[in-house]
C-alpha positions in Angstrom: 112.9 119.7 112.0 109.4 119.8 110.7 109.4 116.6 108.8 111.1 114.3 111.5 107.9 113.6 113.1 106.4 112.2 110.1 109.7 110.2 109.3 109.2 108.5 112.7 105.7 108.0 112.3 106.2 106.4 108.6 109.4 104.5 109.9 107.4 102.7 112.4 104.6 101.7 110.3 106.1 99.1 108.0 107.1 96.5 110.7 103.5 97.1 112.4 101.8 96.7 109.0 101.7 92.8 109.6 98.6 93.5 111.6 96.9 92.2 108.4 98.2 88.4 108.6 98.1 88.5 112.3 95.6 85.9 114.1 95.3 87.2 117.5 92.5 89.9 118.0 94.4 91.8 120.8 97.8 92.0 118.8 95.7 93.0 115.6 94.1 95.6 117.5 97.3 97.1 119.0 99.2 97.1 115.6 96.5 98.5 113.5 95.9 101.3 116.0 99.8 102.1 116.3 100.0 101.9 112.5 96.9 104.0 112.2 98.2 107.0 114.8 101.9 106.8 113.2 100.2 107.3 109.6 97.6 109.8 110.5 100.1 111.8 112.4 102.6 111.6 109.7 99.8 112.9 107.1 99.0 115.8 109.6 102.7 116.9 110.0 103.4 116.6 106.2 100.6 118.9 105.4 101.4 121.3 108.2 105.0 121.4 107.2 104.0 121.7 103.5 101.6 124.6 103.9 103.8 126.7 106.6 107.1 126.4 104.2 105.5 127.3 101.0 104.6 130.8 99.7 100.9 131.8 100.0 100.1 131.3 96.3 101.2 127.9 96.0 99.9 126.3 99.1 96.2 125.6 97.7 97.9 124.0 94.6 100.3 121.8 96.7 97.7 120.7 99.2 95.4 120.0 96.7 98.0 117.7 94.7 98.8 116.1 97.9 95.5 114.9 98.5 94.8 114.0 94.9 97.8 111.8 94.5 96.9 110.3 97.8 93.3 109.6 96.8 94.4 108.3 93.2 97.1 106.2 94.6 95.1 104.7 97.5 91.9 104.2 96.1 93.0 104.0 92.3 96.1 101.3 92.8 95.2 99.7 96.2 91.7 98.4 95.4 93.2 97.1 91.7 96.4 95.4 92.7 95.5 93.9 96.0 92.9 91.4 94.4 95.5 90.9 91.5 98.2 90.1 93.9 95.8 87.9 95.8 94.8 86.0 93.0 98.7 85.7 92.0 99.4 84.3 95.6 96.8 81.6 95.7 93.1 83.1 95.8 91.0 84.6 98.5 92.7 83.0 101.3 95.9 85.1 100.4 94.2 88.3 100.6 96.2 89.4 104.1 99.5 88.7 102.3 98.3 90.5 99.4 97.6 93.7 101.2 101.1 93.3 103.1 102.7 93.1 99.7 100.9 96.4 98.9 101.6 98.3 102.3 105.3 97.7 102.9 106.7 98.8 99.3 104.4 102.1 99.6 105.7 102.8 103.2 109.2 102.2 102.3 108.8 104.4 99.4 107.3 107.1 101.8 110.2 106.7 104.5 112.7 107.3 101.4 110.8 110.3 100.3 110.8 111.9 103.8 114.2 111.1 104.4 115.0 113.1 101.3 112.7 115.8 102.2 114.4 116.0 105.7 117.6 116.3 104.1 116.3 118.9 101.3 114.6 121.2 103.7 117.5 121.6 106.0 117.3 122.3 109.7 117.1 125.8 109.6 114.2 126.0 107.0 112.1 129.1 107.3 108.7 129.9 105.6 109.4 131.7 102.2 106.8 134.4 103.4 108.5 135.5 106.4 111.4 135.6 108.8 112.4 134.3 111.9 
């Protein structure tokens, strides 16, 4: 199934996202790297599945919408909400927990969306423009 690797990579990321509050450099490095690889791989799998399953005339629109939403949510909401949550949690010393408070719900939402996508596309999904 095309989306299962993305689902696995995204499912691994929330528990490893605690790297933002870890005080050990080697543990931070390992957790950050595994999270980064899992999420980067998930993004590649999602884009590949999306472009291979959509008809040619919808691929550009879907890829552009995916990139736009990722950018708006990541840069727009993330950079606004993290300082707000850090202030609510106690100031600058709460930056790590504030980042964690933003990462985990977003990743859990992504896991749910990918699980729905896996169920919706089906195991025998083929590109709309061609056969087997």
